[in-house]
C-alpha positions as a Markdown table, in Angstrom:
| # | Residue | x | y | z |
|---|---|---|---|---|
| 1 | Met | 115.4 | -78.4 | 77.0 |
| 2 | Asn | 112.4 | -76.2 | 76.4 |
| 3 | Ala | 113.4 | -72.6 | 76.8 |
| 4 | Asn | 109.9 | -71.4 | 77.6 |
| 5 | Ile | 109.4 | -70.1 | 81.1 |
| 6 | Asp | 105.9 | -70.3 | 82.6 |
| 7 | Ala | 104.5 | -69.8 | 86.1 |
| 8 | Asn | 105.3 | -73.4 | 87.2 |
| 9 | Glu | 108.7 | -73.7 | 85.4 |
| 10 | Asn | 110.0 | -70.5 | 87.0 |
| 11 | Thr | 110.2 | -72.3 | 90.4 |
| 12 | Lys | 112.6 | -74.9 | 88.8 |
| 13 | Val | 115.0 | -72.5 | 87.1 |
| 14 | Lys | 118.6 | -73.3 | 88.2 |
| 15 | Ala | 120.3 | -70.0 | 88.9 |
| 16 | Asn | 122.0 | -68.2 | 91.8 |
| 17 | Met | 119.2 | -65.6 | 91.8 |
| 18 | Asp | 116.6 | -65.6 | 94.6 |
| 19 | Asp | 112.9 | -65.4 | 94.1 |
| 20 | Pro | 112.4 | -66.0 | 90.4 |
| 21 | Ile | 109.9 | -63.7 | 88.7 |
| 22 | Asp | 106.7 | -65.2 | 87.4 |
| 23 | Ser | 106.8 | -64.3 | 83.8 |
| 24 | Asp | 102.9 | -64.5 | 83.5 |
| 25 | Gln | 102.4 | -61.8 | 86.2 |
| 26 | Ile | 102.3 | -59.0 | 83.6 |
| 27 | Met | 99.1 | -59.0 | 81.6 |
| 28 | Asn | 99.3 | -59.8 | 77.9 |
| 29 | Pro | 96.5 | -58.0 | 76.1 |
| 30 | Phe | 97.3 | -59.9 | 72.9 |
| 31 | Glu | 96.6 | -63.3 | 74.5 |
| 32 | Ala | 93.0 | -63.1 | 73.1 |
| 33 | Val | 94.5 | -63.7 | 69.6 |
| 34 | Gln | 97.0 | -66.3 | 70.9 |
| 35 | Leu | 100.1 | -64.2 | 70.6 |
| 36 | Pro | 102.9 | -64.5 | 73.2 |
| 37 | Arg | 103.8 | -61.6 | 75.5 |
| 38 | Val | 106.9 | -59.8 | 74.2 |
| 39 | Ile | 109.7 | -58.5 | 76.4 |
| 40 | Asn | 111.1 | -55.6 | 74.5 |
| 41 | Ala | 114.8 | -55.3 | 74.9 |
| 42 | Ala | 115.2 | -54.0 | 71.3 |
| 43 | Gly | 114.2 | -50.4 | 72.0 |
| 44 | Lys | 111.6 | -48.2 | 70.3 |
| 45 | Met | 111.2 | -50.3 | 67.2 |
| 46 | Thr | 108.3 | -50.0 | 64.8 |
| 47 | Tyr | 108.0 | -53.7 | 64.3 |
| 48 | Leu | 107.3 | -54.1 | 68.0 |
| 49 | Gly | 104.9 | -51.2 | 68.3 |
| 50 | Ser | 107.5 | -48.6 | 69.3 |
| 51 | Ser | 106.5 | -47.3 | 72.7 |
| 52 | Ala | 104.2 | -48.5 | 75.5 |
| 53 | Val | 102.5 | -45.3 | 76.4 |
| 54 | Arg | 102.3 | -44.0 | 80.0 |
| 55 | Ser | 99.0 | -44.4 | 81.8 |
| 56 | Glu | 98.3 | -40.7 | 81.6 |
| 57 | Val | 98.5 | -40.9 | 77.8 |
| 58 | Ala | 96.4 | -44.0 | 77.6 |
| 59 | Ser | 93.7 | -42.3 | 79.7 |
| 60 | Val | 93.6 | -39.2 | 77.5 |
| 61 | Met | 93.4 | -41.4 | 74.4 |
| 62 | Ser | 90.5 | -43.4 | 75.9 |
| 63 | Ala | 88.5 | -40.3 | 76.6 |
| 64 | Ala | 89.2 | -38.8 | 73.2 |
| 65 | Ser | 88.2 | -42.0 | 71.4 |
| 66 | Gln | 84.8 | -41.9 | 73.1 |
| 67 | Ser | 84.2 | -38.2 | 72.2 |
| 68 | Tyr | 83.5 | -36.0 | 69.2 |
| 69 | Val | 85.5 | -32.9 | 68.1 |
| 70 | Asp | 85.8 | -30.7 | 65.1 |
| 71 | Met | 88.9 | -32.3 | 63.6 |
| 72 | Ala | 90.1 | -29.2 | 61.8 |
| 73 | Ala | 89.9 | -27.1 | 64.9 |
| 74 | Leu | 91.6 | -29.9 | 66.9 |
| 75 | Lys | 94.5 | -30.0 | 64.5 |
| 76 | Gln | 94.9 | -26.3 | 64.4 |
| 77 | Ala | 94.8 | -26.0 | 68.2 |
| 78 | Ile | 97.3 | -28.8 | 68.8 |
| 79 | Gln | 99.7 | -27.7 | 66.0 |
| 80 | Leu | 99.8 | -24.2 | 67.4 |
| 81 | Arg | 100.6 | -25.6 | 70.9 |
| 82 | Val | 103.2 | -28.0 | 69.5 |
| 83 | Ala | 105.0 | -25.1 | 67.7 |
| 84 | Glu | 105.1 | -23.1 | 70.9 |
| 85 | Leu | 106.5 | -26.1 | 72.9 |
| 86 | Thr | 109.2 | -26.9 | 70.4 |
| 87 | Gly | 110.1 | -23.3 | 69.5 |
| 88 | Ala | 109.4 | -23.8 | 65.8 |
| 89 | Glu | 107.6 | -21.4 | 63.5 |
| 90 | Ala | 104.9 | -23.9 | 62.9 |
| 91 | Ala | 104.0 | -27.6 | 63.2 |
| 92 | Cys | 102.1 | -30.3 | 61.3 |
| 93 | Ile | 100.9 | -33.6 | 62.9 |
| 94 | Thr | 101.0 | -36.7 | 60.8 |
| 95 | Ser | 100.2 | -40.4 | 61.1 |
| 96 | Cys | 103.9 | -41.4 | 61.4 |
| 97 | Ala | 107.4 | -40.2 | 60.4 |
| 98 | Ala | 107.3 | -41.9 | 57.1 |
| 99 | Ala | 104.1 | -40.0 | 56.3 |
| 100 | Gly | 105.9 | -36.9 | 57.5 |
| 101 | Ile | 108.7 | -37.4 | 54.9 |
| 102 | Ile | 106.2 | -37.9 | 52.1 |
| 103 | Val | 104.1 | -34.9 | 53.2 |
| 104 | Ser | 107.3 | -32.7 | 53.5 |
| 105 | Ile | 108.5 | -33.7 | 50.0 |
| 106 | Ala | 105.0 | -33.0 | 48.6 |
| 107 | Ala | 104.9 | -29.6 | 50.3 |
| 108 | Val | 108.1 | -28.4 | 48.6 |
| 109 | Leu | 106.8 | -29.6 | 45.2 |
| 110 | Thr | 103.4 | -27.9 | 45.5 |
| 111 | Gly | 103.7 | -25.0 | 47.9 |
| 112 | Thr | 100.2 | -23.9 | 48.8 |
| 113 | Asp | 98.8 | -24.2 | 45.3 |
| 114 | Leu | 95.8 | -26.5 | 45.7 |
| 115 | Asp | 95.8 | -27.4 | 42.0 |
| 116 | Lys | 99.4 | -28.7 | 42.3 |
| 117 | Val | 98.4 | -30.6 | 45.5 |
| 118 | Glu | 95.6 | -32.4 | 43.7 |
| 119 | Ala | 97.8 | -33.1 | 40.7 |
| 120 | Leu | 100.5 | -35.2 | 42.4 |
| 121 | Pro | 102.2 | -37.5 | 41.5 |
| 122 | Glu | 102.1 | -35.4 | 38.3 |
| 123 | Ile | 104.3 | -32.5 | 39.2 |
| 124 | Lys | 103.3 | -29.1 | 37.8 |
| 125 | Gly | 106.4 | -27.1 | 37.6 |
| 126 | Gly | 110.1 | -27.5 | 36.9 |
| 127 | Lys | 111.4 | -28.6 | 40.3 |
| 128 | His | 111.1 | -32.3 | 40.7 |
| 129 | Glu | 114.5 | -33.6 | 42.0 |
| 130 | Val | 115.2 | -34.4 | 45.7 |
| 131 | Ile | 118.9 | -34.8 | 46.5 |
| 132 | Leu | 120.3 | -37.1 | 49.2 |
| 133 | Gln | 123.7 | -38.4 | 50.1 |
| 134 | Lys | 124.2 | -42.0 | 49.0 |
| 135 | Gly | 125.0 | -43.1 | 52.6 |
| 136 | His | 121.5 | -41.7 | 53.5 |
| 137 | Ala | 119.5 | -43.8 | 51.1 |
| 138 | Val | 118.5 | -46.1 | 53.9 |
| 139 | Ser | 115.7 | -48.6 | 54.6 |
| 140 | Phe | 113.9 | -48.1 | 57.9 |
| 141 | Gly | 111.5 | -51.0 | 57.1 |
| 142 | Ala | 110.8 | -49.3 | 53.7 |
| 143 | Asn | 113.1 | -47.5 | 51.4 |
| 144 | Leu | 113.5 | -43.8 | 51.9 |
| 145 | Thr | 114.0 | -43.3 | 48.2 |
| 146 | Gln | 110.5 | -44.9 | 47.6 |
| 147 | Met | 109.0 | -42.4 | 50.0 |
| 148 | Ile | 110.5 | -39.6 | 47.9 |
| 149 | Arg | 109.3 | -41.2 | 44.6 |
| 150 | Met | 105.8 | -41.7 | 45.9 |
| 151 | Thr | 105.2 | -38.0 | 45.4 |
| 152 | Gly | 106.3 | -38.1 | 41.8 |
| 153 | Ala | 109.8 | -36.6 | 42.6 |
| 154 | Thr | 113.1 | -38.1 | 41.5 |
| 155 | Ala | 115.5 | -39.2 | 44.2 |
| 156 | Lys | 119.0 | -38.1 | 43.2 |
| 157 | Glu | 121.8 | -39.8 | 45.2 |
| 158 | Ile | 125.2 | -38.1 | 45.3 |
| 159 | Gly | 128.7 | -39.4 | 46.2 |
| 160 | Thr | 129.4 | -42.9 | 47.3 |
| 161 | Val | 128.5 | -44.9 | 50.4 |
| 162 | Asn | 131.9 | -44.1 | 51.9 |
| 163 | Gly | 132.4 | -40.6 | 50.8 |
| 164 | Val | 130.5 | -37.4 | 49.9 |
| 165 | Lys | 132.3 | -34.1 | 49.2 |
| 166 | Pro | 130.9 | -30.6 | 48.9 |
| 167 | Tyr | 131.5 | -30.6 | 45.2 |
| 168 | His | 129.2 | -33.6 | 44.8 |
| 169 | Leu | 126.3 | -31.6 | 46.3 |
| 170 | Glu | 127.3 | -28.4 | 44.4 |
| 171 | Gly | 127.4 | -30.3 | 41.1 |
| 172 | Ala | 124.0 | -32.0 | 41.7 |
| 173 | Ile | 122.1 | -28.8 | 42.2 |
| 174 | Thr | 120.2 | -27.6 | 39.2 |
| 175 | Glu | 117.1 | -25.7 | 38.3 |
| 176 | Ala | 115.2 | -28.9 | 38.9 |
| 177 | Thr | 116.2 | -29.3 | 42.5 |
| 178 | Ala | 113.2 | -29.1 | 44.8 |
| 179 | Ala | 114.8 | -30.1 | 48.2 |
| 180 | Ile | 117.7 | -31.9 | 49.9 |
| 181 | Val | 116.9 | -34.7 | 52.4 |
| 182 | Tyr | 119.3 | -35.2 | 55.3 |
| 183 | Val | 119.0 | -38.4 | 57.4 |
| 184 | Val | 120.0 | -38.6 | 61.1 |
| 185 | Ser | 119.7 | -42.3 | 62.0 |
| 186 | His | 121.7 | -45.3 | 63.1 |
| 187 | His | 120.7 | -46.7 | 59.7 |
| 188 | Ala | 122.6 | -44.0 | 57.9 |
| 189 | Val | 126.3 | -44.0 | 57.1 |
| 190 | Ser | 127.9 | -41.4 | 59.3 |
| 191 | Asn | 131.5 | -41.5 | 58.3 |
| 192 | Glu | 132.6 | -39.3 | 55.4 |
| 193 | Met | 129.2 | -37.9 | 54.8 |
| 194 | Leu | 128.6 | -34.1 | 54.7 |
| 195 | Ser | 127.4 | -32.7 | 58.0 |
| 196 | Leu | 124.0 | -31.0 | 58.3 |
| 197 | Pro | 125.7 | -27.5 | 58.6 |
| 198 | Glu | 127.7 | -28.2 | 55.5 |
| 199 | Val | 124.6 | -29.2 | 53.5 |
| 200 | Val | 122.7 | -26.2 | 54.8 |
| 201 | Ala | 125.5 | -23.8 | 53.9 |
| 202 | Ile | 125.5 | -25.0 | 50.3 |
| 203 | Ala | 121.7 | -25.3 | 50.0 |
| 204 | Ser | 121.1 | -21.8 | 51.3 |
| 205 | Lys | 123.2 | -20.3 | 48.6 |
| 206 | His | 120.7 | -21.8 | 46.1 |
| 207 | His | 117.6 | -21.1 | 48.2 |
| 208 | Ile | 116.9 | -24.9 | 48.5 |
| 209 | Pro | 115.1 | -26.2 | 51.6 |
| 210 | Val | 116.7 | -29.0 | 53.6 |
| 211 | Ile | 114.4 | -31.6 | 55.1 |
| 212 | Val | 115.8 | -33.6 | 58.1 |
| 213 | Asp | 114.6 | -37.1 | 58.7 |
| 214 | Ala | 115.1 | -37.3 | 62.5 |
| 215 | Ala | 112.5 | -39.9 | 63.2 |
| 216 | Ala | 114.0 | -41.5 | 66.3 |
| 217 | Glu | 116.1 | -38.6 | 67.5 |
| 218 | Val | 115.6 | -37.0 | 70.9 |
| 219 | Asp | 116.4 | -33.3 | 70.2 |
| 220 | Leu | 113.5 | -31.3 | 68.9 |
| 221 | Lys | 115.4 | -28.1 | 68.4 |
| 222 | Leu | 118.8 | -29.0 | 67.2 |
| 223 | Tyr | 118.2 | -29.5 | 63.4 |
| 224 | Leu | 116.1 | -26.3 | 62.9 |
| 225 | Ala | 118.8 | -24.4 | 64.8 |
| 226 | Gln | 121.3 | -25.8 | 62.4 |
| 227 | Gly | 119.3 | -24.4 | 59.5 |
| 228 | Ala | 117.0 | -27.1 | 58.4 |
| 229 | Ala | 113.7 | -25.9 | 56.8 |
| 230 | Leu | 111.8 | -28.8 | 58.1 |
| 231 | Ala | 112.5 | -31.6 | 60.6 |
| 232 | Val | 110.5 | -34.8 | 60.7 |
| 233 | Tyr | 110.1 | -36.9 | 63.9 |
| 234 | Ser | 108.2 | -40.0 | 65.0 |
| 235 | Gly | 105.7 | -39.4 | 67.7 |
| 236 | His | 105.9 | -43.0 | 68.9 |
| 237 | Lys | 109.7 | -43.3 | 69.4 |
| 238 | Ala | 111.7 | -40.9 | 71.6 |
| 239 | Ile | 108.5 | -38.9 | 72.4 |
| 240 | Gly | 106.8 | -42.0 | 73.7 |
| 241 | Gly | 103.3 | -41.4 | 72.2 |
| 242 | Pro | 101.0 | -43.6 | 70.1 |
| 243 | Thr | 101.6 | -44.1 | 66.4 |
| 244 | Ser | 102.0 | -40.5 | 65.1 |
| 245 | Gly | 104.5 | -38.1 | 63.4 |
| 246 | Leu | 105.6 | -34.5 | 63.6 |
| 247 | Ile | 106.9 | -32.0 | 61.1 |
| 248 | Ile | 108.2 | -28.7 | 62.5 |
| 249 | Gly | 109.8 | -25.8 | 60.7 |
| 250 | Arg | 109.2 | -22.9 | 58.4 |
| 251 | Gln | 105.8 | -21.3 | 58.4 |
| 252 | Asp | 105.3 | -21.3 | 54.7 |
| 253 | Leu | 106.4 | -24.9 | 54.2 |
| 254 | Ile | 104.3 | -26.1 | 57.1 |
| 255 | Ala | 101.3 | -24.4 | 55.6 |
| 256 | Ala | 102.0 | -26.4 | 52.4 |
| 257 | Cys | 102.3 | -29.6 | 54.6 |
| 258 | Gln | 98.9 | -29.0 | 56.2 |
| 259 | Leu | 97.4 | -28.4 | 52.7 |
| 260 | Gln | 98.4 | -31.9 | 51.7 |
| 261 | Glu | 95.3 | -33.2 | 53.5 |
| 262 | Lys | 93.5 | -32.3 | 50.3 |
| 263 | Gly | 95.8 | -34.7 | 48.5 |
| 264 | Tyr | 98.3 | -37.4 | 49.6 |
| 265 | Ala | 97.9 | -36.9 | 53.4 |
| 266 | Arg | 94.2 | -37.8 | 53.2 |
| 267 | Ala | 95.4 | -41.4 | 52.8 |
| 268 | Met | 97.7 | -41.0 | 55.9 |
| 269 | Lys | 95.3 | -39.2 | 58.3 |
| 270 | Ile | 95.6 | -39.5 | 62.0 |
| 271 | Gly | 92.7 | -40.0 | 64.4 |
| 272 | Lys | 91.6 | -37.7 | 67.3 |
| 273 | Glu | 92.7 | -40.2 | 69.9 |
| 274 | Asn | 96.3 | -40.4 | 68.5 |
| 275 | Ile | 96.5 | -36.6 | 68.1 |
| 276 | Met | 95.6 | -36.2 | 71.8 |
| 277 | Gly | 97.8 | -39.1 | 72.8 |
| 278 | Phe | 100.8 | -37.6 | 70.9 |
| 279 | Tyr | 100.2 | -34.1 | 72.4 |
| 280 | Thr | 100.0 | -35.5 | 76.0 |
| 281 | Ala | 103.1 | -37.6 | 75.5 |
| 282 | Leu | 105.0 | -34.6 | 74.1 |
| 283 | Thr | 104.1 | -32.5 | 77.2 |
| 284 | Tyr | 105.5 | -35.1 | 79.5 |
| 285 | Tyr | 108.6 | -35.7 | 77.2 |
| 286 | Leu | 109.5 | -32.1 | 77.3 |
| 287 | Lys | 109.4 | -32.1 | 81.1 |
| 288 | Glu | 111.8 | -35.0 | 81.5 |
| 289 | Asp | 115.2 | -34.4 | 83.0 |
| 290 | Pro | 117.6 | -36.0 | 80.5 |
| 291 | Gln | 120.1 | -36.9 | 83.2 |
| 292 | Glu | 117.5 | -38.5 | 85.4 |
| 293 | Met | 116.3 | -40.5 | 82.3 |
| 294 | Ala | 119.9 | -41.6 | 81.5 |
| 295 | Asp | 120.4 | -42.6 | 85.1 |
| 296 | Arg | 117.2 | -44.7 | 85.2 |
| 297 | Leu | 118.2 | -46.4 | 81.9 |
| 298 | Lys | 121.7 | -47.1 | 83.3 |
| 299 | Glu | 120.2 | -48.7 | 86.4 |
| 300 | Ile | 118.2 | -51.1 | 84.2 |
| 301 | Val | 121.3 | -52.0 | 82.1 |
| 302 | Glu | 123.4 | -52.6 | 85.2 |
| 303 | Lys | 120.7 | -54.8 | 86.8 |
| 304 | Leu | 120.5 | -56.9 | 83.6 |
| 305 | Gln | 124.3 | -57.2 | 83.4 |
| 306 | Ala | 124.4 | -58.3 | 87.0 |
| 307 | Asp | 121.6 | -60.9 | 86.4 |
| 308 | Ile | 123.3 | -62.3 | 83.4 |
| 309 | Arg | 126.8 | -62.4 | 85.0 |
| 310 | Gly | 125.2 | -64.1 | 88.0 |
| 311 | Cys | 124.4 | -67.1 | 85.8 |
| 312 | Gly | 128.1 | -67.8 | 85.4 |
| 313 | Leu | 127.8 | -68.7 | 81.7 |
| 314 | Thr | 131.0 | -69.6 | 79.7 |
| 315 | Gly | 131.5 | -68.3 | 76.2 |
| 316 | Ile | 129.5 | -65.1 | 76.9 |
| 317 | Ser | 130.7 | -61.7 | 78.2 |
| 318 | Thr | 128.9 | -58.4 | 78.7 |
| 319 | Lys | 129.7 | -54.7 | 78.7 |
| 320 | Met | 127.8 | -51.5 | 78.7 |
| 321 | Ala | 128.1 | -49.0 | 75.8 |
| 322 | Trp | 126.3 | -45.7 | 75.0 |
| 323 | Asp | 124.6 | -44.8 | 71.8 |
| 324 | Ala | 126.7 | -42.7 | 69.4 |
| 325 | Thr | 124.3 | -39.7 | 69.2 |
| 326 | Arg | 121.7 | -40.2 | 72.0 |
| 327 | Pro | 122.0 | -40.5 | 75.8 |
| 328 | Ile | 121.0 | -44.2 | 75.7 |
| 329 | Pro | 123.1 | -46.9 | 77.5 |
| 330 | Arg | 122.8 | -50.5 | 76.2 |
| 331 | Leu | 124.1 | -53.8 | 77.4 |
| 332 | Gln | 126.3 | -55.6 | 74.8 |
| 333 | Leu | 126.3 | -59.4 | 75.1 |
| 334 | Ile | 129.3 | -60.8 | 73.2 |
| 335 | Val | 129.2 | -64.4 | 72.1 |
| 336 | Glu | 132.7 | -65.9 | 71.7 |
| 337 | Gln | 133.6 | -67.4 | 68.4 |
| 338 | Asn | 134.2 | -70.9 | 69.8 |
| 339 | Ala | 131.0 | -70.9 | 71.8 |
| 340 | Ala | 128.6 | -73.8 | 71.2 |
| 341 | Met | 125.9 | -71.4 | 69.9 |
| 342 | Ser | 126.2 | -68.4 | 67.7 |
| 343 | Ala | 124.7 | -65.0 | 68.5 |
| 344 | Lys | 122.2 | -65.4 | 65.7 |
| 345 | Gln | 121.2 | -68.8 | 67.1 |
| 346 | Leu | 120.7 | -67.3 | 70.5 |
| 347 | Ile | 118.6 | -64.5 | 69.1 |
| 348 | Gly | 116.4 | -67.0 | 67.3 |
| 349 | Arg | 115.9 | -69.0 | 70.5 |
| 350 | Leu | 115.1 | -65.9 | 72.5 |
| 351 | Glu | 112.5 | -64.8 | 70.0 |
| 352 | Gln | 110.9 | -68.3 | 70.0 |
| 353 | Asn | 110.6 | -68.3 | 73.7 |
| 354 | Asn | 107.4 | -67.5 | 75.6 |
| 355 | Pro | 107.6 | -64.7 | 76.6 |
| 356 | Ser | 109.3 | -63.8 | 73.3 |
| 357 | Ile | 112.4 | -61.8 | 74.1 |
| 358 | Arg | 113.4 | -59.3 | 71.4 |
| 359 | Thr | 116.8 | -57.7 | 71.2 |
| 360 | Arg | 118.8 | -55.2 | 69.1 |
| 361 | Asn | 120.6 | -57.2 | 66.5 |
| 362 | His | 122.4 | -54.8 | 64.1 |
| 363 | Ser | 125.8 | -56.4 | 65.1 |
| 364 | Ala | 124.7 | -60.0 | 65.3 |
| 365 | Asp | 127.0 | -61.0 | 62.4 |
| 366 | Ala | 129.9 | -59.8 | 64.6 |
| 367 | Gly | 128.7 | -62.0 | 67.5 |
| 368 | Met | 127.1 | -59.1 | 69.5 |
| 369 | Ile | 123.6 | -58.8 | 70.8 |
| 370 | Gln | 122.4 | -55.5 | 72.3 |
| 371 | Phe | 119.8 | -55.0 | 75.0 |
| 372 | Asp | 118.1 | -51.6 | 74.9 |
| 373 | Pro | 116.5 | -50.5 | 78.3 |
| 374 | Arg | 114.1 | -47.9 | 77.1 |
| 375 | Glu | 111.1 | -50.1 | 76.9 |
| 376 | Leu | 112.4 | -52.7 | 79.4 |
| 377 | Lys | 110.9 | -53.1 | 82.8 |
| 378 | Ile | 113.4 | -53.6 | 85.6 |
| 379 | Glu | 111.5 | -56.7 | 86.8 |
| 380 | Glu | 112.0 | -58.2 | 83.3 |
| 381 | Thr | 115.8 | -58.3 | 83.6 |
| 382 | Arg | 115.8 | -61.5 | 85.7 |
| 383 | Ile | 113.4 | -63.2 | 83.3 |
| 384 | Ile | 115.8 | -62.4 | 80.4 |
| 385 | Ala | 118.8 | -63.8 | 82.4 |
| 386 | Gln | 116.9 | -67.0 | 83.3 |
| 387 | Val | 115.9 | -67.6 | 79.7 |
| 388 | Ile | 119.4 | -67.0 | 78.4 |
| 389 | Gln | 120.7 | -69.5 | 81.1 |
| 390 | Arg | 118.2 | -72.1 | 80.2 |
| 391 | Ile | 118.9 | -71.8 | 76.5 |
| 392 | Trp | 122.7 | -71.7 | 76.9 |
| 393 | Glu | 122.9 | -74.7 | 79.3 |
| 394 | Gly | 120.2 | -76.7 | 77.5 |
């Protein structure tokens, strides 16, 4: 049976749910290039475009895109305001978090010496090594170690994937050490790695800056408060802006980050509309009540769970779980081992459907599919349940 649901087919869906939702009611702007609408139950994922910006952000971006501005003055004004909003000494706006990592590494290699900025990836000076724990050498769609090596620096991994001790870090620090990168991410190994305060305590004895990759994290103050010199965020994930990035931290290092526009960052520049979109999204983000947001997301998860359970499908169970480090509830759909279809097969059918339903699949090998509510509209939960039922009973 075809798993696609369209306006006509919706009236024929067999389910004990009243008034099926017409899946074509929501406009698909990508229809012009013959791409299906995507229902995003995966979360703020780069491969899906991360965030759908709020209407206020879109309006500001539209106005900015049709206007002219002195770009240097715009960046200076926005960066000063962002620093005030986040409580950081200074801020630097980038095109994305990956660019922020590269710019941050370049900054510790060059300082504010323009000759050194223009020389990269040739490093003028003795400091060329960047240390990171082996469990933090992640891929987020690209390898973090490559982002480090792009600057000309050497990525120096310490410990093992299941254990890093203080002596590993102490022993790795030499006169060549330029910085330490610390990753906060679901991609990174969390067990048996050194904590950020532990890393900062060791780094500070040797006057080495610690750069935190916190791309998708929600707290804009925690890592600097724990002693990081720089913290790098995505502007289009938790903050909910357009494609953009943010570096906050020490005044001297941020000045070096900003100077990278005369070098590497020129190839990673961000446009006026995205700068204004990011800033607008940030102002709304900082006004949000975390508890209200968690309650809203929980409501969506509970609605999705009720819709799926209402289908009465055998071989499938659901439960709600919370993210380990962020206030994000998710619905876990567990496919039993003896079921007629595996979790991976169900994922494939959901993706092939029109609308294409995308899920969070880090635990698919263990038979679990997760549904993230952050970019999910509550009216889409019924569509998801209908499609799952049609696939499962087909």
